C-alpha positions as CSV (number, residue, x, y, z in Angstrom):
1,M,0.1,0.0,0.1
2,A,1.4,3.3,-1.0
3,A,1.6,6.1,1.4
4,A,-0.6,9.4,0.7
5,K,1.2,12.5,0.6
6,R,0.4,16.0,1.7
7,A,1.4,19.2,0.7
8,A,4.4,20.4,1.7
9,P,6.3,24.0,1.7
10,A,7.4,25.5,-1.2
11,G,10.4,23.9,-2.4
12,R,10.2,20.9,-0.5
13,H,9.2,17.5,-0.9
14,P,5.6,16.2,-0.3
15,I,5.4,14.7,3.2
16,E,4.4,11.1,2.8
17,I,1.3,10.3,5.2
18,M,1.8,7.0,7.2
19,P,-0.3,5.7,10.1
20,A,1.5,4.9,13.3
21,L,2.4,1.5,13.8
22,T,1.0,-1.0,16.4
23,T,3.2,-2.3,19.5
24,K,3.5,-5.6,17.5
25,Q,4.5,-4.2,14.2
26,I,7.1,-2.2,16.4
27,S,8.6,-5.1,18.2
28,L,8.8,-6.8,14.8
29,H,11.1,-3.6,13.1
30,L,13.0,-3.5,16.2
31,Q,14.4,-6.8,15.5
32,A,15.8,-5.4,12.5
33,V,17.4,-2.9,14.0
34,P,18.8,-4.2,17.6
35,N,20.8,-1.6,18.8
36,W,17.6,0.8,18.8
37,S,15.4,0.8,21.7
38,K,11.5,2.0,22.0
39,R,10.5,4.6,25.0
40,V,6.9,5.9,24.7
41,Q,6.3,6.9,21.3
42,T,9.7,7.0,20.4
43,I,12.8,4.8,19.3
44,F,16.2,5.9,20.1
45,R,19.9,4.9,19.8
46,T,23.0,6.1,21.4
47,F,26.4,6.3,19.1
48,R,29.7,6.8,20.5
49,F,32.8,8.1,18.9
50,Q,36.2,9.1,19.4
51,G,36.2,12.7,20.3
52,F,33.5,15.4,20.1
53,L,35.0,16.4,16.4
54,K,34.0,12.9,15.0
55,S,30.2,13.3,16.7
56,I,29.6,16.3,15.1
57,D,30.9,15.0,11.7
58,F,28.3,11.7,12.0
59,V,25.4,14.6,13.3
60,N,26.2,16.6,9.8
61,R,26.0,13.5,8.0
62,I,22.5,12.3,9.5
63,A,21.6,16.1,8.9
64,R,21.7,15.7,5.1
65,K,20.1,12.2,5.1
66,A,17.2,13.2,7.1
67,Q,16.9,16.8,5.1
68,E,16.7,14.4,2.0
69,I,13.6,12.5,3.2
70,N,12.2,15.4,5.2
71,H,12.2,13.5,8.3
72,H,14.3,15.0,11.3
73,P,15.6,13.1,14.3
74,D,15.9,14.8,17.6
75,I,19.4,14.9,18.3
76,D,21.4,15.4,21.7
77,I,25.2,15.6,21.4
78,R,27.0,14.7,24.5
79,F,31.0,15.2,23.6
80,D,31.7,11.7,22.4
81,K,28.0,10.5,22.6
82,V,25.1,11.2,19.9
83,T,21.7,10.2,21.1
84,L,19.1,10.0,18.0
85,T,15.3,9.8,18.8
86,L,12.8,9.3,16.0
87,T,9.0,9.7,16.1
88,T,6.6,10.7,13.2
89,H,5.0,13.6,15.2
90,D,2.3,14.3,12.4
91,E,1.1,10.7,13.3
92,G,1.6,10.8,17.1
93,G,3.7,7.7,16.8
94,I,6.3,5.7,15.6
95,T,6.1,4.9,12.0
96,E,7.7,3.0,9.0
97,K,9.6,6.5,8.4
98,D,11.0,6.0,11.6
99,F,12.8,2.3,11.3
100,S,13.7,3.7,7.6
101,L,15.6,6.2,9.0
102,A,17.0,4.4,11.9
103,R,18.6,2.1,9.3
104,K,20.1,4.7,7.5
105,C,21.5,6.3,10.5
106,D,22.9,2.6,11.1
107,D,24.5,2.4,7.8
108,V,26.3,5.9,8.1
109,F,27.6,4.8,11.7
110,A,28.8,1.4,10.1
111,R,31.0,3.3,7.6
112,F,32.5,5.4,10.6
113,L,33.5,2.1,12.3
114,V,35.5,0.9,8.8
115,R,37.5,4.4,9.0
């Protein structure tokens, strides 16, 4: 089933409307991103780096990915740790968009490990 689209501000992609997932669906999706955890109506993960500048480099890469798909995480930076928290505010919960972005974040982090 294709997601419906909602108008977006000028110069931005239309916003995909996706229904919030059920508790069972969330549990299944979490198996595919085992380093992520659920808290209330969000999923989150803390990433650890070798210093502040690596943390900021990671955040900048995530920001570009998030901007491309028009879905933005809450970001908490603590020197060598970055916590990303995902939810779909328009739907009042966790959607497929959150898990898609979680996988993209994991991919970006994996590239940091092979440097």
